[in-house]
N, C-alpha and C positions, 0 to 999 in steps of 0.2 A: 456409267462405263460398262463395257462388256467384259467377258472373261479374260480375253487376252490382255486387256489394259489392267484389269484387277490383278492378274498375275505379275505384270510389269511393276505395278506399284508395290505389291508385296515383296518382290524380289529386291527392289531398290531400298525398301525400308527395313529389312531384316537386320537385326543386330544380335550378337551374342548375349548381351545383358538383358535382351527382351524375351529370351527363350525361357520356357517353362521349366520348373524343376523336373528332374528325371530324364531329360534329353541327353545330357552329356554321357552317361554310361552306355547308352544305346549307340551313340555315334562312336565312342571310343571302341566298343566291341566291333563295329562295322569296319573301322579303319584297321584295327589290329588283325582281324581275321583276313581282310582283303590283302593287306601287305604280305601276310604269310603265304597265302596261296598265290599271289603274284610272283613272289620269290621262287616258289616251286615251279611255276609256269614258265619261267625264263628258259628252262631246259627243254621245253617241248618244241617239236618240229615246227608247229604253226608259228611260234614266236620268231624262230630264226627266219622263216620265210618272209614274215612281215617286216623284219628288221632289214633284210637284204633288199627287198623290193622297194623300200623307201629310204635306202641309203643311210640307215641308222646303225651305229656300232652296236654289235650284239655281245659286247663284253659284259657279262653279268656283274663284274665288279664295278663298272662304271654306271650301269643302269640303276644298280641297287643303292646308289647314293642319292637319288631323287633330287639332284641339284640342278637339273635342267641343262646340263652341259652336253648331253648326248645328241640332242636334236631340238627342233622347235617344239613349243608347247602342244599344238595339235597332233604332230607326229608322235610325241611322247605319250599323249593320251591314247592314241591308237595302239601303240606298243604295250603300255602298261595294261590297258583294258584287255587286249588280246591275251596276254599272259595271265591276268587275273582270272579269266574265265576258261583258259585252256583245259583245265582239269575238271571243270564243272564241280568245283569243290567250294565255291564261294557262296556267301550267304544269300538267302532269298526273302522276299516279301513282295506285296503288290503285284502278285502273279509274274514275278520276274527276279532280277538280280540287281537291286539297287546299288549295292556297294561296288560291284564290279564295274559299273559305269561311273559312279560319282567319285569314288576314291581315286582312281587313276586320272580322271579329269581335274580334280581338285589338286592333286600332287603336281600335275604338269602345269596347270595355270598358276599355282602358287609359286612355283619356281620361276616363272616368267615375270610376274609382278614383284617378286623379291629381287630379281636382277634389276628391275627398273628403279629400285630404291624405294618403293613405296611399302614393301614388306607384306608378308602374309603369315601371320602367326597361327597358333593352334585354335584360338578362339574364332578367328575369321574362317578357318577351314571348317570348323564345326558349323558356323552359321551358314556357310555355303552348302554343306551337306544337308542340313535341315531344309534349306530353301529348295534344293533339288528333290529331296524326298517328298516334301509337301506338294510340290507341283505335280509330281508323278502320281501321288495318291489322288489329287484332285481330278486329274484328267481320267485316270482309269476307273475312278469311282463313279464317273458319270454314265457309264455304259456297262450294263450287266451281262452283255453278250460275251461269249467265249472267244476272245481274240486268237487263242491257240487253235480252236476248232476251225476258225476262218482261215488260218494259215499264217497269221501274223506272229512275229517274235516280239512279244511285248517289251523285253528289255531293250531291243534295238529301236523299237518304235517310240515308246514313252521315255525311254532313257535319253534319247536325243534332246528332247525338250527339257528334261531335268538337268542334264549336263549344261545346257545353255543358261539355265537359271543359276546353277552353282557357279559357273564361270563369270556371270554378271555380277554376282556378289563380290567375287575376288577382285574384279575389275573396277568396282565401285561405280557401276553404271547407274544413271539416273532413271527415273520411271519411264521416260519415253524411250531410251536407249535399251532398257531391259525388255520393254514391250516389243521392240523391233527384233531383239535377239531371240525371243522365244517364237515370234512369228516367222522369222527366217528359219529357225530350227524345224518348224512344222514342214517346210519344203525339203528338208534334208533327211527326214525320218524314214525308216524302212527296214525290212528284214523278214525272212520267211522261215516257217517252221520245217519246210521240206529239207532245209540244210541242217537240221539237227542231226548229231551223230557224224558230223564232218568238221573239217577244220574251219569252215565258214562260220559256224556257229559262234566260236569265240571272236572271230574277226568282226562279226556284226556287233558284238558288244563294244569291242574297241572302236569300231567306226562311229558308234553312237557318241562316245565321249569326244572323239576327234571332231565330229560334226558340230557338237554343242559348243566347243571351243571356237571353231571357225565362225559360227553364228555370232557369238559375243564379240569376237575380234572385229568382224565386219560392221556389227552395229556400233561398236565404239568409234569406228571411223566414219560413220554417218550413213551407212547403207540403210535403206528404209524398207519396210514390209507392212502388210495390212494390219491395222489395228484390231481386226476381228478375224485373223487368220485361223484361230482355234475354233471359234463358235459359228462362224459363218456357214450357211447351208452347203457351200462348196469348200469348207475348210477341213482342218485336221480331224476333228471329232467325227464329223460325218463321213469323211473319206475312209477312215480306218474302222468304223463301227461294223461289227459283224452283220447286225440285223437292221441297222438304221434307227433303232430305238435308243436314242442317245440324248441326254439332257444338255441342251445348248443354251438354256434360258436362265437357270437358277443362278443366284448370286453365290459366289465363292466365299466360304467361311475361313479363308486363309488368315492365319494370325489369331483367330478366335478358337478354332477347333485344331488340335495338333494330332494328325493321324499317326505320327511316329510314336506317340505315346500309346496308341490303340493297337498298332501292328508291329512295331519294333522291327528287328531283324532276326532271322532264323539261321543259326549257324549249322552248316552241314557237317555231319560226322562221316558221310561216305561221299566220295568223289563221283557222284552219279546224279542223274536227274532227280529232283526233289520228289517227283511223283512216285518214286520207288521206296522212299525212306520209311514210311510207316510199315509197309509190307516187310522190308528187311529187318526193322526192329522186332516185328512180330516173329519172323522166322528165326532169327538169332535167339530170341527168348525161348521159343519152343525147343529148339535144339538143345540149348543148355539145360533147361528144366527137365527134359526127358532123355538126355544122353542119346539123341538121335544119331544114327549113322545113315548116310545117304542111300546105301544099298538097301535098306530096310523100308524106304519110303516108296509107296506105290504111286501116290498122286498128291499134288498140292493145288488147292483151290483158293483163289484170292479174290475177295470182294473189295472193289475200289470204284471210283468214279469213272464214267465214260469219257470225260474230258482228259483225265489223267492217262487212260488207256490209249487215247488217240495220240498223245505225245510219245508214248512208249512204242515206237513203230517198229523196232527191231526185234523179231521173235526168234531168229537163229543168228545172233551176231557172230562175226568172225574176227573182229578187231576190238581193241579196247575203246576206241571211239564209238563204235556201234553199241558196245555192251552198256554204255552209260545210259542208253535209251532203251533198255530191254528189261521188262519185268521178269522174263524167264531167266536172264543172267542174274539178277538180284536175288531171285530165289535159289538158283543153283549154287552161287557163291556162298550165300548165308547158310544153306543146308550142308554144304560139302566142307567148308572150312570155318564156318561161324563168324565170318567177317566180310567186309567189302572195302578194303583199303586201296591206297594207290598201287600197291603191289598186285592185287587181284585184277586191276584194270589193265594190266599188261596183256598184250595180244597172246603171248605164250600161254598165259593162264587161261584166257578165254577159250583157246582151241584145245585145251586138254580133253581128251575123250570123255572122262567122267563128267565134265561140265557140259559138253555138247549133248551127251546122252540125257542128261537131266532135263533139258529144255521141254522134251515131250511130256514130262510129267505134269507140267504147269498149265493150269487152265484159269483164265480170267473170267470173273463174273461182274460186268460192269453195271452201275446204277446210275440213273439220271438225277438222283437226289443231290442237292448241293449243300455245302457247309455255309452257314451264314456269314462267316468272317473271311471266306475265300472261295468264291464260286468255281474256282478251277478244280477243287477237291470235293469228293463225297464227305458226308459228315464223319465218316470214320472208315478205316480200312480193317480188314480181318483176314487171317490166314488159317486154313483148315488143312490138316495133313491126315491122310489115310495111309496106314502101314500095311505091309504085306500081309500080316495076320488078321487084318480087318479092323483093327482098332483105329478110332478116330480121335484126333487131337485138334483142339481150336484155340487160337489166341484170343485174348481180350480185344474188344474193339479199340483200335488205336486212332485216337483223335489227333493228337500232336506227337510227332516223333521227337526223339532226344535232340536237344539243341534248339527246339522251337522256342519262340519268345515266351511261350507259357510254360515250357519245360527247359529252362535255360541251362546252358553249361556253366560251371563254376570257372573262376579264374585259372585254377590249375589245369582243368581240362582244356581251356583255350590255349594255355601255354604249351601243353603237350602237342596239340595240333600244329601251333606255330612253330615250335622247335622242329618237329618232323619236316615241315614244309621248308624251313629255312636251311636245313642241314646241308643241302648241296651247294649253297652259296656262301654262307658265313658260318663261323665257328660258334659253338654253344655259348660262350660268354658274351660274344657280340650280339648274338640272337636275343639273349636274355636282356641286354641293355636296350636294344631296339624295341623289344616287346614292352618293357616298362615305359619307355618314352611315349609309345603310342597309347598305352593305357592311361597315361597322365597328359593327354593331348591338350587340355586347357593351358598347361604350364609351358608348352613348346613355344620358343621365341620365334623361330623361323625354321624353314627346311634345312638350312645349314646346321642348326642344332640337332635336327633328326638324324642327319648323316653322321655328325660328330658323336652322337650318343652311342652308336654301335661301331664307328670307325670301319664301316663295312668294306671300303675298298682295300684298306690295308689288311683286313682279316680274311678276305676271300681266298679260297684255295687255288 
């Protein structure tokens, strides 16, 4: 069998009780963090536009129940995914944002199969997440080219196949049907980096989840696709490969090697492109350790990867959306107020004169060296500050930002982020109940239990 069929067989055979130790906490973190940022994203203009254009009720009280009543599963996946990625505050891994694609797709699909009477409990949702994650990791790991540098948005491209895999698990598709689902999803994948810093970026993530669900739905009804759609010379891998140097032949170690245990999910502590996080950590630490005042800083030099810098395309951002993809803004906010929270990503803050003036002080120094565990990044980032009196300060090399899988946040820090994100939709006591239910995902009986755990509709303001 080829790769596409191997994936179909893996997806059809995955079960919660076959997952290795250590998977559940990773998935619970991904679900918890994603639901939090999704709730925060419901208030963003892009989410309102997507809901209106697709005739979906945009009442946060109804949407936050996750019971499937607001719209069809594919449309809900689109709305949930757009909201989850609207703030660029969702977790990262695999050169993209796995949870912002997978969690919305799973919540939407689980509501549909639950309504059909077949049920979808927490254990099945965990298995679906792992299936999607592993398929994403398998595909992106076959090409060491820089998809971002080619112009592709990996979350939208690989996330479409991953969402189809996750939906196939919840629909209980057999191996042939699951093969057709991922093969069909290969024809639905797409998304470009030129739209970063606009509303289209989160829409691309939502569309990946929606397309994955559509692919699984059609495959369940008997729609066929090529059994080698991924590995064929005219297939998915070759078409999206930046340099054409892609492995289309090797057997997939799916079910034997678990990439989720190797890469996990990285929780973002700043609602900005992940390419800025190491430098933001460094600047915030330098400011605190040396009591720096922005007016005393002559220049800031940042060592980072060239692929990272290519993503950070906005050098003089004027809006909050643009600032999310700006190294200059990350340094200005970190040096000026010592943080980069949702409040600093407001357009009013971005346009402050002291922020705009600071941009000219920032100089990037890109390197072509690659980190072994994520080729999008340099082995480390470093910030060097020169003061007006000539003194020079330098951060330690930052290999992993706070919140990274190898520098994980604890439960309390995750709760603080969740509570802040949920505050505009539900009250603190209900947010805490919802948080605890997501953290204990294996014990969740159904999505009805998730909604009841926080009684979010009754609690909404």
